[in-house]
MIROLO-664917 format. One record per residue (C-alpha): residue in three letters; chain; z, x, y. Coordinates in Angstrom, 3 decimals. Layout:
REM MIROLO-664917
<atom><res>ala</res><chain>A</chain><Z>Z</Z><X>X</X><Y>Y</Y></atom>
...
//
This chain:
REM MIROLO-664917
<atom><res>met</res><chain>A</chain><Z>0.847</Z><X>-17.995</X><Y>46.514</Y></atom>
<atom><res>asn</res><chain>A</chain><Z>3.284</Z><X>-16.372</X><Y>48.928</Y></atom>
<atom><res>gly</res><chain>A</chain><Z>6.667</Z><X>-17.885</X><Y>49.639</Y></atom>
<atom><res>tyr</res><chain>A</chain><Z>8.036</Z><X>-18.495</X><Y>53.125</Y></atom>
<atom><res>leu</res><chain>A</chain><Z>10.566</Z><X>-16.489</X><Y>55.113</Y></atom>
<atom><res>tyr</res><chain>A</chain><Z>12.923</Z><X>-18.741</X><Y>57.074</Y></atom>
<atom><res>ile</res><chain>A</chain><Z>14.984</Z><X>-17.325</X><Y>59.956</Y></atom>
<atom><res>val</res><chain>A</chain><Z>18.030</Z><X>-19.592</X><Y>59.821</Y></atom>
<atom><res>ala</res><chain>A</chain><Z>20.594</Z><X>-19.816</X><Y>62.625</Y></atom>
<atom><res>thr</res><chain>A</chain><Z>24.165</Z><X>-20.464</X><Y>61.478</Y></atom>
<atom><res>pro</res><chain>A</chain><Z>27.300</Z><X>-21.473</X><Y>63.436</Y></atom>
<atom><res>ile</res><chain>A</chain><Z>28.941</Z><X>-18.940</X><Y>65.754</Y></atom>
<atom><res>gly</res><chain>A</chain><Z>32.298</Z><X>-20.625</X><Y>65.272</Y></atom>
<atom><res>asn</res><chain>A</chain><Z>32.193</Z><X>-24.392</X><Y>64.922</Y></atom>
<atom><res>leu</res><chain>A</chain><Z>30.766</Z><X>-25.437</X><Y>61.545</Y></atom>
<atom><res>gln</res><chain>A</chain><Z>29.620</Z><X>-28.765</X><Y>62.971</Y></atom>
<atom><res>asp</res><chain>A</chain><Z>26.991</Z><X>-26.918</X><Y>65.000</Y></atom>
<atom><res>ile</res><chain>A</chain><Z>24.828</Z><X>-26.238</X><Y>61.951</Y></atom>
<atom><res>ser</res><chain>A</chain><Z>21.652</Z><X>-28.324</X><Y>61.931</Y></atom>
<atom><res>leu</res><chain>A</chain><Z>20.487</Z><X>-30.643</X><Y>59.171</Y></atom>
<atom><res>arg</res><chain>A</chain><Z>17.315</Z><X>-28.597</X><Y>58.939</Y></atom>
<atom><res>ala</res><chain>A</chain><Z>19.328</Z><X>-25.403</X><Y>58.421</Y></atom>
<atom><res>ile</res><chain>A</chain><Z>21.376</Z><X>-27.058</X><Y>55.667</Y></atom>
<atom><res>asn</res><chain>A</chain><Z>18.264</Z><X>-28.372</X><Y>53.923</Y></atom>
<atom><res>thr</res><chain>A</chain><Z>16.638</Z><X>-24.953</X><Y>54.145</Y></atom>
<atom><res>leu</res><chain>A</chain><Z>19.651</Z><X>-23.123</X><Y>52.715</Y></atom>
<atom><res>arg</res><chain>A</chain><Z>19.763</Z><X>-25.690</X><Y>49.935</Y></atom>
<atom><res>ser</res><chain>A</chain><Z>16.086</Z><X>-25.379</X><Y>48.997</Y></atom>
<atom><res>val</res><chain>A</chain><Z>15.295</Z><X>-21.649</X><Y>49.129</Y></atom>
<atom><res>asp</res><chain>A</chain><Z>15.380</Z><X>-19.308</X><Y>46.147</Y></atom>
<atom><res>val</res><chain>A</chain><Z>17.071</Z><X>-16.405</X><Y>47.920</Y></atom>
<atom><res>ile</res><chain>A</chain><Z>19.356</Z><X>-16.058</X><Y>50.941</Y></atom>
<atom><res>ala</res><chain>A</chain><Z>19.334</Z><X>-12.589</X><Y>52.511</Y></atom>
<atom><res>cys</res><chain>A</chain><Z>22.738</Z><X>-12.219</X><Y>54.183</Y></atom>
<atom><res>glu</res><chain>A</chain><Z>24.285</Z><X>-9.725</X><Y>56.552</Y></atom>
<atom><res>asp</res><chain>A</chain><Z>27.433</Z><X>-10.202</X><Y>54.448</Y></atom>
<atom><res>thr</res><chain>A</chain><Z>27.201</Z><X>-12.156</X><Y>51.175</Y></atom>
<atom><res>arg</res><chain>A</chain><Z>30.920</Z><X>-12.922</X><Y>51.275</Y></atom>
<atom><res>arg</res><chain>A</chain><Z>30.748</Z><X>-14.572</X><Y>54.693</Y></atom>
<atom><res>thr</res><chain>A</chain><Z>27.666</Z><X>-16.568</X><Y>53.758</Y></atom>
<atom><res>gly</res><chain>A</chain><Z>29.393</Z><X>-17.608</X><Y>50.538</Y></atom>
<atom><res>ile</res><chain>A</chain><Z>32.345</Z><X>-18.840</X><Y>52.589</Y></atom>
<atom><res>leu</res><chain>A</chain><Z>29.960</Z><X>-20.781</X><Y>54.850</Y></atom>
<atom><res>leu</res><chain>A</chain><Z>28.379</Z><X>-22.509</X><Y>51.844</Y></atom>
<atom><res>asn</res><chain>A</chain><Z>31.832</Z><X>-23.296</X><Y>50.434</Y></atom>
<atom><res>glu</res><chain>A</chain><Z>32.930</Z><X>-24.859</X><Y>53.719</Y></atom>
<atom><res>leu</res><chain>A</chain><Z>29.747</Z><X>-26.910</X><Y>53.954</Y></atom>
<atom><res>glu</res><chain>A</chain><Z>30.372</Z><X>-28.177</X><Y>50.427</Y></atom>
<atom><res>lys</res><chain>A</chain><Z>33.881</Z><X>-29.262</X><Y>51.442</Y></atom>
<atom><res>met</res><chain>A</chain><Z>32.342</Z><X>-31.148</X><Y>54.360</Y></atom>
<atom><res>lys</res><chain>A</chain><Z>29.920</Z><X>-32.819</X><Y>51.898</Y></atom>
<atom><res>lys</res><chain>A</chain><Z>27.026</Z><X>-31.251</X><Y>53.793</Y></atom>
<atom><res>tyr</res><chain>A</chain><Z>25.816</Z><X>-28.821</X><Y>51.156</Y></atom>
<atom><res>asp</res><chain>A</chain><Z>25.318</Z><X>-29.696</X><Y>47.506</Y></atom>
<atom><res>asn</res><chain>A</chain><Z>21.948</Z><X>-29.032</X><Y>45.951</Y></atom>
<atom><res>gly</res><chain>A</chain><Z>22.987</Z><X>-30.452</X><Y>42.592</Y></atom>
<atom><res>ser</res><chain>A</chain><Z>22.039</Z><X>-27.242</X><Y>40.835</Y></atom>
<atom><res>glu</res><chain>A</chain><Z>22.640</Z><X>-23.530</X><Y>41.052</Y></atom>
<atom><res>arg</res><chain>A</chain><Z>22.986</Z><X>-21.970</X><Y>44.469</Y></atom>
<atom><res>pro</res><chain>A</chain><Z>20.243</Z><X>-19.709</X><Y>45.768</Y></atom>
<atom><res>gln</res><chain>A</chain><Z>20.686</Z><X>-16.031</X><Y>44.977</Y></atom>
<atom><res>leu</res><chain>A</chain><Z>22.655</Z><X>-14.261</X><Y>47.719</Y></atom>
<atom><res>ile</res><chain>A</chain><Z>21.611</Z><X>-10.688</X><Y>48.453</Y></atom>
<atom><res>ser</res><chain>A</chain><Z>22.934</Z><X>-8.327</X><Y>51.106</Y></atom>
<atom><res>tyr</res><chain>A</chain><Z>20.663</Z><X>-7.373</X><Y>53.996</Y></atom>
<atom><res>tyr</res><chain>A</chain><Z>22.234</Z><X>-5.281</X><Y>56.728</Y></atom>
<atom><res>glu</res><chain>A</chain><Z>21.381</Z><X>-2.268</X><Y>58.863</Y></atom>
<atom><res>gln</res><chain>A</chain><Z>22.448</Z><X>0.379</X><Y>56.341</Y></atom>
<atom><res>asn</res><chain>A</chain><Z>20.441</Z><X>-1.034</X><Y>53.413</Y></atom>
<atom><res>glu</res><chain>A</chain><Z>17.574</Z><X>-2.593</X><Y>55.348</Y></atom>
<atom><res>leu</res><chain>A</chain><Z>14.906</Z><X>-0.100</X><Y>54.292</Y></atom>
<atom><res>val</res><chain>A</chain><Z>15.907</Z><X>-0.429</X><Y>50.636</Y></atom>
<atom><res>arg</res><chain>A</chain><Z>15.962</Z><X>-4.226</X><Y>50.695</Y></atom>
<atom><res>leu</res><chain>A</chain><Z>12.691</Z><X>-4.646</X><Y>52.609</Y></atom>
<atom><res>pro</res><chain>A</chain><Z>10.315</Z><X>-4.002</X><Y>49.674</Y></atom>
<atom><res>glu</res><chain>A</chain><Z>12.497</Z><X>-6.096</X><Y>47.349</Y></atom>
<atom><res>ile</res><chain>A</chain><Z>12.346</Z><X>-9.106</X><Y>49.653</Y></atom>
<atom><res>ile</res><chain>A</chain><Z>8.641</Z><X>-8.704</X><Y>50.370</Y></atom>
<atom><res>asn</res><chain>A</chain><Z>7.981</Z><X>-8.523</X><Y>46.626</Y></atom>
<atom><res>ala</res><chain>A</chain><Z>10.006</Z><X>-11.701</X><Y>46.047</Y></atom>
<atom><res>leu</res><chain>A</chain><Z>8.030</Z><X>-13.472</X><Y>48.779</Y></atom>
<atom><res>lys</res><chain>A</chain><Z>4.719</Z><X>-12.303</X><Y>47.317</Y></atom>
<atom><res>asn</res><chain>A</chain><Z>5.840</Z><X>-13.736</X><Y>43.975</Y></atom>
<atom><res>gly</res><chain>A</chain><Z>6.197</Z><X>-17.148</X><Y>45.558</Y></atom>
<atom><res>lys</res><chain>A</chain><Z>9.927</Z><X>-17.209</X><Y>46.233</Y></atom>
<atom><res>asn</res><chain>A</chain><Z>11.179</Z><X>-18.726</X><Y>49.477</Y></atom>
<atom><res>val</res><chain>A</chain><Z>13.741</Z><X>-16.604</X><Y>51.330</Y></atom>
<atom><res>ala</res><chain>A</chain><Z>16.195</Z><X>-17.510</X><Y>54.095</Y></atom>
<atom><res>leu</res><chain>A</chain><Z>17.472</Z><X>-14.767</X><Y>56.392</Y></atom>
<atom><res>val</res><chain>A</chain><Z>20.925</Z><X>-15.366</X><Y>57.891</Y></atom>
<atom><res>ser</res><chain>A</chain><Z>23.340</Z><X>-13.237</X><Y>59.897</Y></atom>
<atom><res>asp</res><chain>A</chain><Z>27.131</Z><X>-13.498</X><Y>59.901</Y></atom>
<atom><res>ala</res><chain>A</chain><Z>26.908</Z><X>-15.883</X><Y>62.849</Y></atom>
<atom><res>gly</res><chain>A</chain><Z>24.247</Z><X>-17.139</X><Y>65.210</Y></atom>
<atom><res>thr</res><chain>A</chain><Z>20.535</Z><X>-16.453</X><Y>65.201</Y></atom>
<atom><res>pro</res><chain>A</chain><Z>19.291</Z><X>-13.623</X><Y>62.954</Y></atom>
<atom><res>thr</res><chain>A</chain><Z>17.474</Z><X>-10.606</X><Y>64.460</Y></atom>
<atom><res>ile</res><chain>A</chain><Z>19.279</Z><X>-10.994</X><Y>67.820</Y></atom>
<atom><res>ser</res><chain>A</chain><Z>21.376</Z><X>-7.805</X><Y>67.943</Y></atom>
<atom><res>asp</res><chain>A</chain><Z>21.324</Z><X>-8.025</X><Y>64.141</Y></atom>
<atom><res>pro</res><chain>A</chain><Z>18.993</Z><X>-6.690</X><Y>61.425</Y></atom>
<atom><res>gly</res><chain>A</chain><Z>15.847</Z><X>-8.637</X><Y>60.667</Y></atom>
<atom><res>phe</res><chain>A</chain><Z>12.968</Z><X>-7.829</X><Y>62.986</Y></atom>
<atom><res>lys</res><chain>A</chain><Z>11.615</Z><X>-5.198</X><Y>60.568</Y></atom>
<atom><res>leu</res><chain>A</chain><Z>11.508</Z><X>-7.798</X><Y>57.809</Y></atom>
<atom><res>val</res><chain>A</chain><Z>9.726</Z><X>-10.257</X><Y>60.092</Y></atom>
<atom><res>arg</res><chain>A</chain><Z>7.238</Z><X>-7.557</X><Y>61.093</Y></atom>
<atom><res>glu</res><chain>A</chain><Z>6.510</Z><X>-6.637</X><Y>57.461</Y></atom>
<atom><res>cys</res><chain>A</chain><Z>6.021</Z><X>-10.293</X><Y>56.560</Y></atom>
<atom><res>ile</res><chain>A</chain><Z>3.506</Z><X>-10.689</X><Y>59.380</Y></atom>
<atom><res>arg</res><chain>A</chain><Z>1.639</Z><X>-7.598</X><Y>58.203</Y></atom>
<atom><res>ala</res><chain>A</chain><Z>1.596</Z><X>-8.947</X><Y>54.644</Y></atom>
<atom><res>gly</res><chain>A</chain><Z>0.321</Z><X>-12.359</X><Y>55.714</Y></atom>
<atom><res>ile</res><chain>A</chain><Z>3.580</Z><X>-14.085</X><Y>54.759</Y></atom>
<atom><res>lys</res><chain>A</chain><Z>4.506</Z><X>-17.192</X><Y>56.731</Y></atom>
<atom><res>val</res><chain>A</chain><Z>7.627</Z><X>-16.869</X><Y>58.915</Y></atom>
<atom><res>glu</res><chain>A</chain><Z>9.402</Z><X>-19.959</X><Y>60.247</Y></atom>
<atom><res>ser</res><chain>A</chain><Z>12.305</Z><X>-20.226</X><Y>62.681</Y></atom>
<atom><res>ile</res><chain>A</chain><Z>15.108</Z><X>-22.682</X><Y>61.940</Y></atom>
<atom><res>pro</res><chain>A</chain><Z>16.724</Z><X>-22.633</X><Y>65.410</Y></atom>
<atom><res>gly</res><chain>A</chain><Z>20.352</Z><X>-23.208</X><Y>66.229</Y></atom>
<atom><res>pro</res><chain>A</chain><Z>23.479</Z><X>-21.556</X><Y>67.656</Y></atom>
<atom><res>ser</res><chain>A</chain><Z>23.187</Z><X>-18.454</X><Y>69.836</Y></atom>
<atom><res>ser</res><chain>A</chain><Z>26.135</Z><X>-16.919</X><Y>71.667</Y></atom>
<atom><res>leu</res><chain>A</chain><Z>24.029</Z><X>-15.468</X><Y>74.474</Y></atom>
<atom><res>ile</res><chain>A</chain><Z>22.461</Z><X>-18.843</X><Y>75.328</Y></atom>
<atom><res>ser</res><chain>A</chain><Z>25.784</Z><X>-20.666</X><Y>74.935</Y></atom>
<atom><res>ala</res><chain>A</chain><Z>27.417</Z><X>-18.182</X><Y>77.321</Y></atom>
<atom><res>leu</res><chain>A</chain><Z>24.576</Z><X>-18.390</X><Y>79.834</Y></atom>
<atom><res>val</res><chain>A</chain><Z>24.564</Z><X>-22.172</X><Y>80.159</Y></atom>
<atom><res>val</res><chain>A</chain><Z>28.322</Z><X>-22.380</X><Y>80.853</Y></atom>
<atom><res>ser</res><chain>A</chain><Z>28.464</Z><X>-19.307</X><Y>83.096</Y></atom>
<atom><res>gly</res><chain>A</chain><Z>27.468</Z><X>-20.965</X><Y>86.350</Y></atom>
<atom><res>leu</res><chain>A</chain><Z>25.097</Z><X>-18.047</X><Y>87.003</Y></atom>
<atom><res>pro</res><chain>A</chain><Z>21.342</Z><X>-18.474</X><Y>87.604</Y></atom>
<atom><res>thr</res><chain>A</chain><Z>19.494</Z><X>-19.367</X><Y>84.404</Y></atom>
<atom><res>asp</res><chain>A</chain><Z>15.878</Z><X>-19.212</X><Y>85.574</Y></atom>
<atom><res>lys</res><chain>A</chain><Z>15.565</Z><X>-15.522</X><Y>84.669</Y></atom>
<atom><res>phe</res><chain>A</chain><Z>17.864</Z><X>-13.452</X><Y>82.474</Y></atom>
<atom><res>leu</res><chain>A</chain><Z>17.961</Z><X>-10.016</X><Y>80.882</Y></atom>
<atom><res>phe</res><chain>A</chain><Z>19.640</Z><X>-9.694</X><Y>77.491</Y></atom>
<atom><res>val</res><chain>A</chain><Z>20.704</Z><X>-6.107</X><Y>76.809</Y></atom>
<atom><res>gly</res><chain>A</chain><Z>22.543</Z><X>-6.625</X><Y>73.525</Y></atom>
<atom><res>tyr</res><chain>A</chain><Z>25.440</Z><X>-4.325</X><Y>72.686</Y></atom>
<atom><res>leu</res><chain>A</chain><Z>26.134</Z><X>-1.579</X><Y>75.213</Y></atom>
<atom><res>pro</res><chain>A</chain><Z>26.222</Z><X>2.044</X><Y>73.961</Y></atom>
<atom><res>lys</res><chain>A</chain><Z>29.543</Z><X>3.215</X><Y>72.549</Y></atom>
<atom><res>lys</res><chain>A</chain><Z>29.625</Z><X>6.465</X><Y>74.537</Y></atom>
<atom><res>pro</res><chain>A</chain><Z>30.824</Z><X>5.920</X><Y>78.150</Y></atom>
<atom><res>gly</res><chain>A</chain><Z>28.196</Z><X>8.277</X><Y>79.584</Y></atom>
<atom><res>his</res><chain>A</chain><Z>25.339</Z><X>6.450</X><Y>77.873</Y></atom>
<atom><res>arg</res><chain>A</chain><Z>26.867</Z><X>3.112</X><Y>78.867</Y></atom>
<atom><res>glu</res><chain>A</chain><Z>27.041</Z><X>4.175</X><Y>82.521</Y></atom>
<atom><res>lys</res><chain>A</chain><Z>23.430</Z><X>5.371</X><Y>82.503</Y></atom>
<atom><res>leu</res><chain>A</chain><Z>22.191</Z><X>2.085</X><Y>81.056</Y></atom>
<atom><res>leu</res><chain>A</chain><Z>24.208</Z><X>0.007</X><Y>83.530</Y></atom>
<atom><res>lys</res><chain>A</chain><Z>22.733</Z><X>2.013</X><Y>86.420</Y></atom>
<atom><res>asn</res><chain>A</chain><Z>19.222</Z><X>1.422</X><Y>85.056</Y></atom>
<atom><res>ile</res><chain>A</chain><Z>19.947</Z><X>-2.299</X><Y>84.856</Y></atom>
<atom><res>lys</res><chain>A</chain><Z>20.865</Z><X>-2.384</X><Y>88.545</Y></atom>
<atom><res>glu</res><chain>A</chain><Z>17.706</Z><X>-0.492</X><Y>89.494</Y></atom>
<atom><res>gly</res><chain>A</chain><Z>15.571</Z><X>-2.841</X><Y>87.412</Y></atom>
<atom><res>asn</res><chain>A</chain><Z>17.123</Z><X>-5.855</X><Y>89.121</Y></atom>
<atom><res>asn</res><chain>A</chain><Z>15.608</Z><X>-4.672</X><Y>92.383</Y></atom>
<atom><res>tyr</res><chain>A</chain><Z>12.213</Z><X>-5.627</X><Y>90.934</Y></atom>
<atom><res>val</res><chain>A</chain><Z>13.100</Z><X>-8.729</X><Y>88.916</Y></atom>
<atom><res>glu</res><chain>A</chain><Z>16.305</Z><X>-10.508</X><Y>89.909</Y></atom>
<atom><res>ser</res><chain>A</chain><Z>17.878</Z><X>-11.861</X><Y>86.764</Y></atom>
<atom><res>thr</res><chain>A</chain><Z>21.229</Z><X>-12.699</X><Y>85.247</Y></atom>
<atom><res>val</res><chain>A</chain><Z>22.315</Z><X>-9.852</X><Y>82.976</Y></atom>
<atom><res>ile</res><chain>A</chain><Z>23.845</Z><X>-10.616</X><Y>79.569</Y></atom>
<atom><res>val</res><chain>A</chain><Z>25.505</Z><X>-8.011</X><Y>77.355</Y></atom>
<atom><res>phe</res><chain>A</chain><Z>27.638</Z><X>-8.004</X><Y>74.223</Y></atom>
<atom><res>glu</res><chain>A</chain><Z>30.773</Z><X>-5.867</X><Y>74.157</Y></atom>
<atom><res>ser</res><chain>A</chain><Z>33.617</Z><X>-5.194</X><Y>71.744</Y></atom>
<atom><res>pro</res><chain>A</chain><Z>37.197</Z><X>-6.128</X><Y>72.739</Y></atom>
<atom><res>his</res><chain>A</chain><Z>38.527</Z><X>-2.562</X><Y>72.663</Y></atom>
<atom><res>arg</res><chain>A</chain><Z>35.828</Z><X>-1.331</X><Y>75.077</Y></atom>
<atom><res>leu</res><chain>A</chain><Z>35.888</Z><X>-4.310</X><Y>77.431</Y></atom>
<atom><res>ile</res><chain>A</chain><Z>38.217</Z><X>-2.939</X><Y>80.116</Y></atom>
<atom><res>asn</res><chain>A</chain><Z>36.508</Z><X>0.452</X><Y>80.212</Y></atom>
<atom><res>thr</res><chain>A</chain><Z>33.114</Z><X>-1.227</X><Y>80.518</Y></atom>
<atom><res>leu</res><chain>A</chain><Z>34.349</Z><X>-3.442</X><Y>83.360</Y></atom>
<atom><res>gln</res><chain>A</chain><Z>35.711</Z><X>-0.372</X><Y>85.145</Y></atom>
<atom><res>ile</res><chain>A</chain><Z>32.329</Z><X>1.346</X><Y>84.823</Y></atom>
<atom><res>met</res><chain>A</chain><Z>30.617</Z><X>-1.800</X><Y>86.118</Y></atom>
<atom><res>gln</res><chain>A</chain><Z>32.935</Z><X>-1.912</X><Y>89.127</Y></atom>
<atom><res>gly</res><chain>A</chain><Z>32.102</Z><X>1.694</X><Y>89.954</Y></atom>
<atom><res>ile</res><chain>A</chain><Z>28.368</Z><X>0.964</X><Y>89.839</Y></atom>
<atom><res>tyr</res><chain>A</chain><Z>28.114</Z><X>-2.633</X><Y>91.046</Y></atom>
<atom><res>gly</res><chain>A</chain><Z>31.148</Z><X>-2.952</X><Y>93.306</Y></atom>
<atom><res>asn</res><chain>A</chain><Z>33.317</Z><X>-6.065</X><Y>93.389</Y></atom>
<atom><res>ile</res><chain>A</chain><Z>30.708</Z><X>-8.538</X><Y>92.210</Y></atom>
<atom><res>glu</res><chain>A</chain><Z>31.490</Z><X>-11.772</X><Y>90.394</Y></atom>
<atom><res>ile</res><chain>A</chain><Z>31.144</Z><X>-11.674</X><Y>86.628</Y></atom>
<atom><res>val</res><chain>A</chain><Z>31.763</Z><X>-13.965</X><Y>83.675</Y></atom>
<atom><res>val</res><chain>A</chain><Z>33.411</Z><X>-12.997</X><Y>80.400</Y></atom>
<atom><res>ala</res><chain>A</chain><Z>32.871</Z><X>-15.526</X><Y>77.601</Y></atom>
<atom><res>arg</res><chain>A</chain><Z>34.970</Z><X>-15.042</X><Y>74.496</Y></atom>
<atom><res>glu</res><chain>A</chain><Z>35.176</Z><X>-16.740</X><Y>71.082</Y></atom>
<atom><res>leu</res><chain>A</chain><Z>32.589</Z><X>-19.369</X><Y>72.025</Y></atom>
<atom><res>thr</res><chain>A</chain><Z>32.781</Z><X>-22.668</X><Y>70.076</Y></atom>
<atom><res>lys</res><chain>A</chain><Z>35.975</Z><X>-21.475</X><Y>68.352</Y></atom>
<atom><res>ile</res><chain>A</chain><Z>39.544</Z><X>-22.747</X><Y>68.768</Y></atom>
<atom><res>his</res><chain>A</chain><Z>40.433</Z><X>-20.015</X><Y>71.267</Y></atom>
<atom><res>glu</res><chain>A</chain><Z>37.232</Z><X>-20.241</X><Y>73.321</Y></atom>
<atom><res>glu</res><chain>A</chain><Z>37.706</Z><X>-18.770</X><Y>76.786</Y></atom>
<atom><res>val</res><chain>A</chain><Z>35.405</Z><X>-18.356</X><Y>79.780</Y></atom>
<atom><res>lys</res><chain>A</chain><Z>36.802</Z><X>-16.257</X><Y>82.646</Y></atom>
<atom><res>arg</res><chain>A</chain><Z>34.997</Z><X>-16.141</X><Y>85.978</Y></atom>
<atom><res>gly</res><chain>A</chain><Z>35.872</Z><X>-13.989</X><Y>88.975</Y></atom>
<atom><res>leu</res><chain>A</chain><Z>35.478</Z><X>-10.673</X><Y>90.765</Y></atom>
<atom><res>ile</res><chain>A</chain><Z>35.578</Z><X>-7.635</X><Y>88.486</Y></atom>
<atom><res>pro</res><chain>A</chain><Z>39.067</Z><X>-6.444</X><Y>89.609</Y></atom>
<atom><res>ser</res><chain>A</chain><Z>40.626</Z><X>-9.823</X><Y>88.795</Y></atom>
<atom><res>ile</res><chain>A</chain><Z>38.991</Z><X>-9.868</X><Y>85.361</Y></atom>
<atom><res>ile</res><chain>A</chain><Z>40.243</Z><X>-6.329</X><Y>84.686</Y></atom>
<atom><res>asp</res><chain>A</chain><Z>43.767</Z><X>-7.372</X><Y>85.715</Y></atom>
<atom><res>tyr</res><chain>A</chain><Z>43.628</Z><X>-10.423</X><Y>83.461</Y></atom>
<atom><res>tyr</res><chain>A</chain><Z>42.546</Z><X>-8.550</X><Y>80.341</Y></atom>
<atom><res>ser</res><chain>A</chain><Z>44.966</Z><X>-5.711</X><Y>81.063</Y></atom>
<atom><res>ser</res><chain>A</chain><Z>47.729</Z><X>-8.297</X><Y>80.624</Y></atom>
<atom><res>asn</res><chain>A</chain><Z>45.992</Z><X>-10.400</X><Y>77.962</Y></atom>
<atom><res>lys</res><chain>A</chain><Z>44.570</Z><X>-8.273</X><Y>75.165</Y></atom>
<atom><res>pro</res><chain>A</chain><Z>40.978</Z><X>-9.385</X><Y>74.535</Y></atom>
<atom><res>arg</res><chain>A</chain><Z>40.047</Z><X>-10.425</X><Y>71.014</Y></atom>
<atom><res>gly</res><chain>A</chain><Z>36.996</Z><X>-11.712</X><Y>69.213</Y></atom>
<atom><res>glu</res><chain>A</chain><Z>33.329</Z><X>-11.855</X><Y>70.145</Y></atom>
<atom><res>ile</res><chain>A</chain><Z>32.693</Z><X>-11.119</X><Y>73.830</Y></atom>
<atom><res>val</res><chain>A</chain><Z>29.726</Z><X>-11.803</X><Y>76.107</Y></atom>
<atom><res>ile</res><chain>A</chain><Z>29.641</Z><X>-10.388</X><Y>79.652</Y></atom>
<atom><res>leu</res><chain>A</chain><Z>27.361</Z><X>-11.975</X><Y>82.251</Y></atom>
<atom><res>leu</res><chain>A</chain><Z>26.665</Z><X>-10.925</X><Y>85.823</Y></atom>
<atom><res>ser</res><chain>A</chain><Z>24.249</Z><X>-11.610</X><Y>88.622</Y></atom>
<atom><res>phe</res><chain>A</chain><Z>23.439</Z><X>-9.547</X><Y>91.691</Y></atom>
<atom><res>lys</res><chain>A</chain><Z>22.460</Z><X>-12.675</X><Y>93.620</Y></atom>
<atom><res>ser</res><chain>A</chain><Z>24.982</Z><X>-13.731</X><Y>96.243</Y></atom>
//
């Protein structure tokens, strides 16, 4: 009998955001496939300190599962599932497969007739959207923008064109060292529209900046951005 694959969301910053169901799942599975085994190990250690995680026996096996080894790990995990082992997939933070490896594993499980269950929880894009003050009825999540400025500019232009057909709030991930350049490109394409930059959500230094693009550029030119960053914008007035 096949095992189950559980897609388990983990905290994006605040450990208290983990659900009881996620804890019980991580405690009961045979294998945890991790984006980084060290970070998942730290998470389990912290949960033990909080008296939230203690299965009274050996921990599940932690194996690495990330973009560079995904194709190698896939058959190993599928084989374990076919042998009746239950596997949890976790990312470093948030919901697995969202701008992280995992969809190929889910797809292969579906093809193999293996049950896949979602253990929902924290997600930085949803957390950023609900505090942004921008329309939430329709949104477009783009994920991480391309590293090359030319490719980034092309994608941002396509986003604006697409918004002519379906008006939606746009959500993108960006790295701190590219933030100012990306905002400058956005200003050149979109003009002085209002945007939101959400940073380090649920963490001690959480910050949500709202304003016209020039003011946000000025702010981060004087205050070096750090941590995980979500940019949100809407073309609606």
